[in-house]
N, C-alpha and C positions, 0 to 999 in steps of 0.2 A: 430604573437602576438595575433591577433584577434581569431585565431583558438584555441590557448591555453586558452584564457579567456572563450570562449564558452565551451570547454571541462571541465574547472574548474567549471563553473556554472552547467554543466551537472552532474558532480560528486557530487557537494553539493546538488543539487536537488534530486539525487538518494539517498543520505544519509537521507534527509528529507522525502523521500517517504517510506523508510523502517524503519528508526530509531525509530519513535514513537511506532511502534508495539512491539518492544522489551521492551519498558517501560510499555506498557499496560499489558504485561503478569503478572508481580508481582501485578499490581493493580487489575487484575481479580481475583487473589488468595485472595486478601483482600476483594473484593466484595463478594466472595463466603462465607466468614466467618463473614460478618457483619450482624447484625440484626437491626442496626440503619438506619431508612429510610432516614434521612437527609444526612448521610454519603453516602448512596447508591445513592442518587440524585446527590451529588457532584462527585462521581465516574463516573456516567453516563454522566454528563455534561463534565467532563474531557475527557472521551472516545470519545464523539461527537466532541469535539474540536480537538482531535488528528486526527480523520478521516478527518475533514475539512483541517487541515494542510497537511495531506498526499495527499488529492485531489488536492489542489492548487500547492503543490510541483510537483505533477504529470504533471500538465499543463506546468510548467517550464521545467520539465524533457523531455517531448515530444518535445517542441519547441526547446530547446537547442540541443537535439539529432538530430533533423532534420537539424538544422543549422550546427552542427558538421559534419554530413554526407555530406551535400552539400559542405561545405568549405574544407573538407578532401578528396573530390573526390571519395567517396564511391558510388558504384552502388547500387541502391535501390533493385535490385534483388539478391544481395549477400546473400548466404544462412543464415548466422547468423543474418543479418538485417531482412530478411523475417521472421525468427523464432522469433526474438525479437518482431516484430510487432504482430505476431500471439499470443504470450503469453501476450503482452501488451493489446491487444483487449480483450482477455479472462479475464485479471485482472480488466479491466475497468468494464466489465459486472458483474464480481464477486463482486467488491467493491460496485457497485450500488445496487446489490440485496442481499448482505449478511448482511450488517450492519444496514442500515436504517430501513428495515422492523422489525428487531429484536428490535432495540432501540425504535421504535414507540410503542411497546407493554408495555414499562415501564409506570407505573401509570395507567394501564388500567385493567379491570376485568380479561383479559386473562393472566396477568403477573404472571409468576412462576419464582421466583428468581433463582433456580438451573437450570432450563431449559434455561432461559435467559442467564445465565453465560456460560453454556455448549455450547450454540450456538455461543456466542461471542468468546470463546476460540477456538473452532473448526474453525471458520471463520478467526481468527487472524493467526492461523498456516497455513491454506490453502493460505492466502494472502501472508504471509512471504515466503512460498515455491514458489509461482508464481513469486514474486519479485526476489528471489535468482536465479531462473532459468533464468530470464531475465538478471540479473547481470552477470551470467556465460556466456551467449551468448555475452554480450558486452565486457567482459574482455578477454575471451578465443578466441573469434572470430573463432569458428570452421568452417571448410569447410565441409558442409554436402552434397553438390552436386556440 
């Protein structure tokens, strides 16, 4: 019973870790086409909030994943677990370096709306790809060695 609850929490946190990015894609399209600075401020605030949700869901994801691994009797050196951790560490560094520096340029002299949005779109797609790779490892559990 406890293992099932931990896995359920793990799945929900995985959804919360990737789901907001699919919502951000149409918002980024609206950001590209807006000339209203107040609307753009609201979009940037929403984007920042989504990143915060993803970050905190990631904490739950890692914790519940470690608990599920321990309760499920998985060996830490199993290939799909090692690869999941490798991609996860990459995604953590990417998340920290991709969004915050870009968002900090908003309302500064360096701000260029199209460049800003292009960077965010590229970063969103890279992060989605990293999370989908991690998700594949966790679902498919491939034996790589």
